[in-house]
C-alpha positions in Angstrom: 59.4 114.4 104.4 63.2 114.1 104.7 64.7 110.8 105.6 67.9 109.8 107.4 70.4 107.8 105.4 73.7 106.1 106.3 76.6 107.4 104.3 80.3 107.2 104.4 82.9 109.9 103.8 86.0 109.3 101.8 89.3 111.1 102.7 88.3 113.9 100.3 85.0 114.5 102.1 82.8 113.0 99.4 79.8 111.0 100.5 79.2 107.4 99.5 76.3 105.1 100.2 78.5 102.1 100.9 81.8 101.7 102.8 83.3 99.9 99.8 82.6 102.8 97.5 84.3 105.2 100.0 87.3 102.8 100.3 87.6 102.5 96.5 87.6 106.3 96.2 90.4 106.5 98.8 92.4 103.8 97.1 92.0 105.5 93.7 93.2 108.8 95.3 96.2 107.0 96.8 97.1 105.3 93.4 96.9 108.6 91.5 96.5 108.4 87.7 96.8 104.8 86.4 96.6 104.4 82.6 95.8 107.0 80.0 94.0 110.0 81.7 93.6 107.9 84.9 90.9 105.8 83.3 92.1 102.6 85.0 92.4 104.0 88.5 89.0 103.1 89.7 89.2 99.5 88.3 92.6 99.0 89.9 91.3 100.3 93.2 88.3 98.0 93.0 90.6 95.0 92.3 92.8 95.9 95.3 89.7 95.8 97.5 88.5 92.6 96.0 91.9 90.9 96.4 92.5 92.4 99.9 93.2 89.0 101.5 95.8 88.1 98.9 97.4 91.5 99.1 97.5 91.6 102.9 99.1 88.1 102.8 101.8 89.4 100.4 102.6 92.3 102.7 102.7 90.0 105.7 105.1 87.7 103.8 107.4 90.5 102.9 107.4 91.8 106.4 108.2 88.3 107.6 111.0 87.9 105.1 112.7 91.1 106.3 113.1 89.5 109.8 114.5 86.1 108.7 118.0 85.1 107.7 118.3 83.6 104.3 118.5 79.8 104.1 121.6 78.1 102.9 121.4 75.7 99.9 123.9 73.0 99.3 125.8 73.5 96.1 124.7 70.1 94.8 121.1 71.2 95.0 121.5 74.3 92.9 120.9 72.5 89.6 117.4 71.7 90.8 116.4 75.2 91.7 115.0 77.9 89.4 115.6 81.4 90.6 112.9 84.0 89.7 113.7 87.6 90.0 110.4 89.3 89.2 111.7 92.8 89.8 114.4 92.4 87.1 111.9 90.7 84.8 109.5 93.7 85.3 112.1 96.2 84.2 113.4 94.1 81.3 116.7 92.9 82.6 117.8 89.3 82.4 
C-alpha cells in the first residue's frame, strides 16, 4: 500500500526528504559552478548552511557599517594600528 511522506521542493521543483537537502540544492543553484566542472558547488553550499550563524552575522555587520560614520583615530595612535584590507589581499594588490 502507498504511504504518505513528507518532502520538500527546491526552487527547481526537485523533491528532497529533508529541508536542509532542499536548501543546499537552492544554495548550489544560486552559487552556480564552483571549481572544475562545478564539483565543489554542493560542498560550498553545505558549508554555507552549516556556517549560517557566522555568515548572517557578517551580513549584519556590513549592513551596520554602512549606517555608521567612521571613527577618527588620533595620529599618535596610528603606529599601534595594523590595517587589513582583505579585498586588496584577495586580488593580489599590496
